[in-house]
C-alpha positions in Angstrom: 59.0 -132.1 47.5 55.4 -132.9 47.7 55.8 -136.6 48.6 58.6 -135.5 51.3 56.0 -133.1 52.9 53.4 -135.8 53.1 55.9 -138.4 54.5 58.2 -136.5 56.8 56.0 -133.5 57.9 52.6 -135.0 58.3 51.1 -132.7 55.6 48.0 -134.7 54.7 45.8 -132.2 52.7 46.0 -130.2 49.5 45.4 -127.0 51.6 48.3 -127.8 53.9 50.6 -128.7 51.1 49.8 -125.4 49.2 50.5 -123.5 52.3 53.9 -125.1 53.0 54.9 -125.1 49.3 53.7 -121.5 48.8 51.6 -122.5 45.9 47.9 -122.2 45.1 45.6 -125.2 45.7 44.9 -125.6 42.1 48.6 -126.2 41.2 49.1 -128.4 44.2 46.0 -130.4 43.2 47.6 -131.1 39.8 50.7 -132.2 41.5 48.9 -134.5 43.7 46.8 -135.9 40.8 50.0 -136.8 39.0 51.3 -138.6 42.0 48.0 -140.5 42.5 48.0 -141.6 38.7 51.6 -142.9 39.2 50.5 -144.8 42.2 52.6 -142.9 44.7 49.9 -141.1 46.7 46.5 -142.1 47.8 43.4 -140.0 48.7 41.1 -141.2 51.4 38.1 -139.7 53.3 38.9 -138.2 56.6 37.5 -140.2 59.5 36.9 -137.1 61.3 35.3 -135.0 58.4 33.9 -136.9 55.5 34.0 -133.8 53.4 37.8 -133.8 53.8 40.3 -135.8 51.9 43.5 -137.1 53.4 46.6 -137.5 51.5 48.9 -140.6 52.2 51.9 -142.1 50.5 51.2 -145.6 49.0 53.5 -148.5 49.7 55.1 -147.6 46.3 55.5 -144.0 47.2 57.0 -144.8 50.6 59.6 -147.3 48.9 60.5 -144.6 46.4 61.0 -142.0 49.2 63.1 -144.4 51.2 65.4 -144.8 48.1 65.4 -141.0 47.2 65.9 -139.5 50.8 69.5 -140.7 51.4 70.4 -139.2 48.0 68.8 -136.0 48.9 70.5 -135.9 52.2 74.0 -136.6 50.5 73.3 -133.8 48.0 72.4 -131.4 50.9 75.5 -132.3 52.7 77.5 -131.8 49.6 75.8 -128.4 49.3 76.8 -127.3 52.7 80.3 -128.8 52.8 82.9 -126.1 53.2 80.6 -123.7 54.9 81.4 -122.7 58.5 79.5 -124.8 60.9 77.7 -121.6 62.4 76.4 -120.7 58.9 75.0 -124.1 58.4 73.4 -124.0 61.8 72.0 -120.5 61.2 70.6 -121.6 57.7 69.0 -124.6 59.2 67.4 -122.5 62.0 66.0 -120.0 59.4 64.7 -122.8 57.2 62.9 -124.4 60.1 61.4 -121.2 61.2 60.1 -120.5 57.7 58.5 -124.0 57.6 56.9 -123.4 61.0 55.4 -120.1 59.8 54.1 -121.8 56.7 52.0 -124.0 59.0 50.7 -121.2 61.2 47.4 -119.5 60.4 47.9 -115.8 59.4 46.5 -114.5 62.6 49.3 -116.3 64.5 52.1 -115.0 62.4 54.5 -112.7 64.4 53.9 -109.0 63.8 56.4 -107.0 61.8 58.1 -110.1 60.2 
């Protein structure tokens, strides 16, 4: 999931990953460190802010994801097979809404939700 967030959703920092994954930064830092050690993710200084670290998939990480994503998509399709189309559409809409909320600062969250 961590690598998919970096690749597909342009999540490029531990803080953003923690927000999206609903995990604390310490836990996400450990996930990222394991991916760095395995050569799947790189950490670079931000060009805009030298204090910040930017996460990127390495070429090995990108190759792995390009092999894994089709299987994940097949598994998801299998999971949803047999469900009415309107249920699948509603589920996707809710999941996209939740992902969007994870990326919003608290002060921008809709009230009462």
